[in-house]
C-alpha positions in Angstrom: -3.5 19.0 11.6 -3.3 15.3 11.4 -1.5 13.1 9.2 -3.1 9.9 8.1 -0.8 7.4 6.1 -2.6 4.5 4.5 -1.0 1.3 3.0 -2.7 0.3 -0.4 -2.8 -3.6 -1.0 -4.8 -5.5 1.6 -5.6 -2.2 3.5 -7.1 0.0 1.1 -8.1 -2.7 -1.3 -8.8 -6.2 -0.5 -6.2 -8.0 -2.3 -2.7 -7.5 -4.0 -3.2 -4.9 -6.8 -0.1 -6.6 -8.5 -1.1 -10.3 -8.7 -4.8 -9.0 -9.6 -3.8 -8.4 -13.1 -2.7 -12.2 -13.7 -6.5 -12.6 -14.3 -6.8 -9.8 -16.5 -9.5 -11.2 -19.2 -7.9 -11.8 -22.9 -5.2 -13.9 -21.5 -4.0 -17.0 -19.6 -0.6 -16.6 -17.9 1.7 -19.2 -18.5 2.7 -21.5 -15.4 5.7 -19.7 -14.6 4.0 -16.6 -14.3 1.5 -17.6 -12.0 2.0 -17.5 -8.4 2.2 -21.2 -8.0 5.1 -21.1 -10.6 6.8 -18.0 -10.3 9.6 -19.0 -7.6 10.0 -22.3 -9.6 10.8 -20.1 -12.9 14.1 -18.5 -11.3 12.6 -15.1 -9.9 13.4 -15.9 -6.6 13.0 -12.5 -4.3 13.0 -10.8 -7.5 9.1 -9.3 -7.1 9.7 -6.7 -9.4 10.9 -8.6 -11.9 8.1 -11.0 -12.0 5.5 -8.5 -12.1 7.3 -7.0 -15.1 7.6 -10.5 -16.8 3.4 -10.6 -16.0 3.3 -6.8 -17.9 5.3 -8.2 -20.7 3.3 -11.0 -21.0 0.2 -9.1 -21.0 1.6 -7.1 -23.9 2.4 -10.2 -25.9 -1.2 -11.2 -25.6 -2.8 -8.1 -26.7 -3.8 -6.8 -23.6 -4.3 -3.4 -23.8 -3.6 -0.6 -20.7 -7.4 0.0 -21.0 -8.0 -3.6 -20.3 -5.7 -3.8 -17.4 -7.6 -0.7 -15.7 -10.8 -1.8 -16.4 -10.1 -5.2 -14.4 -8.1 -3.0 -11.6 -11.1 -1.3 -11.4 -13.3 -4.5 -10.3 -11.0 -4.8 -7.1 -13.1 -4.8 -3.8 -12.5 -2.2 -1.0 -11.5 -3.6 2.6 -14.7 -3.3 4.9 -15.5 0.1 6.2 -12.5 1.7 3.9 -14.8 3.4 1.7 -16.8 5.3 4.7 -13.9 5.9 6.3 -11.9 7.8 3.6 -15.0 9.5 2.7 -15.7 10.8 6.6 -11.8 11.9 6.9 -11.8 13.5 3.2 -14.3 15.8 4.6 -12.0 17.7 7.3 -9.7 20.4 6.8 -7.8 19.2 9.6 -6.6 15.8 8.1 -4.0 15.0 5.4 -4.3 11.5 3.7 -1.3 10.0 2.0 -0.4 6.9 0.4 2.7 4.9 1.2 2.7 1.3 -1.0 5.1 -1.2 -2.5 2.6 -1.4 -5.4 2.6 0.6 -8.5 1.1 4.3 -8.6 -1.1 3.7 -11.6 -2.6 0.6 -10.4 -3.4 2.9 -7.2 -4.6 5.8 -9.6 -7.1 3.3 -11.5 -8.6 2.3 -8.2 -8.9 5.6 -6.6 -10.5 6.9 -9.5 -13.1 4.1 -9.6 -14.4 5.2 -6.4 -13.6 9.0 -6.7 -11.0 9.0 -4.0 -8.2 10.3 -6.5 -8.6 13.7 -5.1 -9.0 12.3 -1.5 -5.3 11.8 -0.8 -2.4 14.6 -1.0 0.2 12.5 -2.4 1.1 8.9 -3.3 4.4 7.3 -2.7 4.8 4.0 -4.8 6.8 2.3 -7.5 6.5 4.0 -10.7 4.6 2.7 -14.0 6.9 3.3 -17.3 5.6 3.4 -20.9 8.4 3.1 -23.6 6.0 2.1 -26.4 2.1 2.4 -26.1 1.2 -0.7 -24.0 5.0 -1.8 -23.2 4.6 -1.0 -19.6 7.5 -1.5 -16.8 7.3 -0.7 -13.2 10.3 1.1 -12.1 11.3 0.9 -8.0 10.3 4.0 -5.9 13.7 4.1 -4.9 17.1 2.2 -4.7 17.9 2.6 -0.8 20.6 0.8 1.1 20.1 2.5 4.3 17.9 0.2 5.8 18.2 -3.3 6.0 14.9 -4.4 7.3 12.9 -2.8 4.3 13.5 -4.1 0.3 15.8 -1.8 -2.0 12.8 -0.4 -3.9 11.0 1.3 -1.0 11.8 2.2 2.7 8.4 3.5 4.1 10.1 4.8 7.0 12.1 6.7 4.9 9.6 8.1 3.3 7.9 9.3 6.4 10.9 11.0 7.9 12.3 12.3 4.8 8.8 13.7 3.3 7.0 14.8 6.5 8.2 16.8 9.9 6.1 14.7 12.3 6.5 17.8 14.8 4.3 19.6 12.4 1.2 17.2 13.4 -0.4 16.9 16.3 -1.1 13.1 15.6 0.4 10.7 13.0 -1.7 7.6 12.4 -0.3 4.7 9.9 -2.9 2.1 8.5 -1.5 -1.1 6.9 -1.4 -4.9 7.1 2.0 -6.1 6.4 5.5 -6.7 7.6 7.1 -3.7 5.7 4.6 -1.5 7.5 6.1 -2.1 10.7 9.0 -0.1 9.7 7.7 3.1 9.5 5.7 3.1 13.0 8.8 2.5 14.4 9.3 6.4 13.9 6.0 7.3 15.6 6.1 9.0 18.7 4.6 7.9 22.0 1.2 8.8 23.3 0.2 11.0 20.4 0.8 8.7 17.2 -1.1 5.7 16.3 -0.3 2.5 14.4 -3.3 0.5 13.2 -2.7 -2.8 12.1 -5.3 -5.1 10.3 -6.4 -7.9 12.5 -4.8 -11.3 11.8 -2.5 -10.1 8.8 1.7 -9.7 9.4 1.9 -6.6 10.8 -0.7 -7.7 13.6 1.1 -10.9 13.9 4.2 -9.2 14.1 3.1 -7.2 17.0 1.7 -10.3 19.0 5.0 -11.8 18.7 6.6 -12.0 21.6 10.0 -11.8 20.4 9.0 -8.5 18.3 10.3 -5.0 19.3 7.2 -3.3 20.7 6.5 -0.2 19.1 6.7 3.4 21.4 3.4 4.6 20.0 -0.1 3.5 20.6 -2.0 0.8 18.5 -5.5 0.2 17.5 -6.4 -3.1 15.8 -8.9 -3.1 12.9 -11.3 -5.2 10.7 -13.7 -3.0 9.6 -11.8 0.5 8.8 -14.6 2.6 10.4 -13.6 1.1 13.6 -10.7 3.3 13.5 -12.4 6.8 13.2 -12.9 7.7 16.6 -9.3 6.8 17.7 -8.0 8.8 14.4 -9.7 11.9 15.4 -9.5 11.8 19.3 -7.3 13.4 22.2 -3.8 12.5 22.4 -3.5 9.0 23.9 -7.3 7.9 22.8 
């Protein structure tokens, strides 16, 4: 059995699903809730607080959950990703999961649009709650203090080692783009496992840095996701 872990934003979808909702029709975000203005508004590094403020604004503007869902489903996938997921989901020897710092509901909306909601065995992400109809709020996946490289709400290495026994898989592959995708790949094994950074993004730039700690596992850089298919299924070390 092979385990393939996907990040979501800028990996499965070609954008950030949380900031995508800023353009939901029927409202105009005030300056302090735009990407240009949120740091000046005092959110600082409190990304969860910022996105929850955006959700509160959408509610106050009369934007419904269905409208948010419809808008999310307009997000494009990254090149080759639909074909890669389609081919992997057909195989009985491959398990697909998602580790994401986005919101589980946003992910579900987009996966449903592309009929991928049953392609993934599990999704690990921040949780959407609804106190009252349309009163949406994102709660952190966890509140961890063990990893200082990652934000408190999610360490993807913690998810990997706490929920999966790597030795149960002949190969573990991790496909991502961001700086928070480096940490889980540090747990991958030499020779058999595979880290797959998206070309030109933060994960790839980190690996290209002369000061970065090099990963023990193999790496495959991608621009079109279908470039990864042979390596995901190939013999150890391919």
